[in-house]
Legacy VTK file of the C-alpha trace (Angstrom):
# vtk DataFile Version 3.0
C-alpha trace
ASCII
DATASET POLYDATA
POINTS 78 float
43.551 11.398 -26.180
41.127 8.617 -25.475
39.048 8.245 -22.370
41.253 5.487 -20.844
44.347 7.638 -21.451
42.662 10.664 -19.877
41.596 8.534 -16.921
45.120 7.204 -16.512
46.537 10.760 -16.673
44.056 11.890 -14.026
44.853 8.889 -11.809
48.617 9.332 -12.103
49.075 13.099 -11.944
45.973 14.969 -10.870
44.538 12.710 -8.179
47.718 12.481 -6.039
48.038 16.261 -6.114
44.406 16.733 -5.065
44.754 14.158 -2.327
47.936 15.766 -0.985
46.298 19.209 -1.102
43.282 17.982 0.863
45.517 16.334 3.465
47.469 19.573 3.787
44.279 21.619 4.230
42.913 19.166 6.788
46.116 19.349 8.827
46.141 23.148 8.728
42.519 23.379 9.855
43.155 20.830 12.584
46.243 22.758 13.744
44.262 26.013 13.864
41.507 24.370 15.883
44.048 22.881 18.267
45.749 26.259 18.679
42.396 27.892 19.388
41.569 25.289 22.031
44.978 25.799 23.636
44.425 29.568 23.668
40.992 29.163 25.233
42.535 26.913 27.871
45.261 29.484 28.493
42.682 32.237 28.935
40.539 30.043 31.153
43.433 29.115 33.427
45.090 32.526 33.616
42.066 34.838 33.560
39.536 32.885 35.551
37.688 35.752 37.131
35.573 38.330 35.380
37.564 41.067 37.101
40.790 39.817 35.503
39.203 39.763 32.046
37.784 43.258 32.506
41.203 44.508 33.611
42.879 42.897 30.620
40.400 44.449 28.174
40.464 47.862 29.844
44.281 47.877 29.713
44.093 46.922 26.054
41.568 49.682 25.405
43.751 52.215 27.228
46.763 51.235 25.128
44.776 51.590 21.916
43.425 54.991 22.985
46.941 56.153 23.825
48.263 55.022 20.443
45.381 56.690 18.612
45.999 59.944 20.487
49.687 59.782 19.618
48.818 59.087 16.001
46.356 61.984 15.820
48.942 64.318 17.376
51.504 63.178 14.840
49.072 63.787 11.979
47.972 67.184 13.280
51.552 68.462 13.696
52.372 67.799 10.061
LINES 1 79
78 0 1 2 3 4 5 6 7 8 9 10 11 12 13 14 15 16 17 18 19 20 21 22 23 24 25 26 27 28 29 30 31 32 33 34 35 36 37 38 39 40 41 42 43 44 45 46 47 48 49 50 51 52 53 54 55 56 57 58 59 60 61 62 63 64 65 66 67 68 69 70 71 72 73 74 75 76 77
């Protein structure tokens, strides 16, 4: 395979695939960033006060503690 043939193969088959892959990755990263901005906006609009955020995190912590206690009881009974 000569250099012009290798260059033609790269231009016809490899380059379009690489270009499509990079476009796909760019769109996925952009979508993730957009989703993160939307989530931050959701949190900012719905949990505007520090008290609301503290309540949300304390409820989350209580749920996790409850699940861990249930899990440890399940493990200890077996």
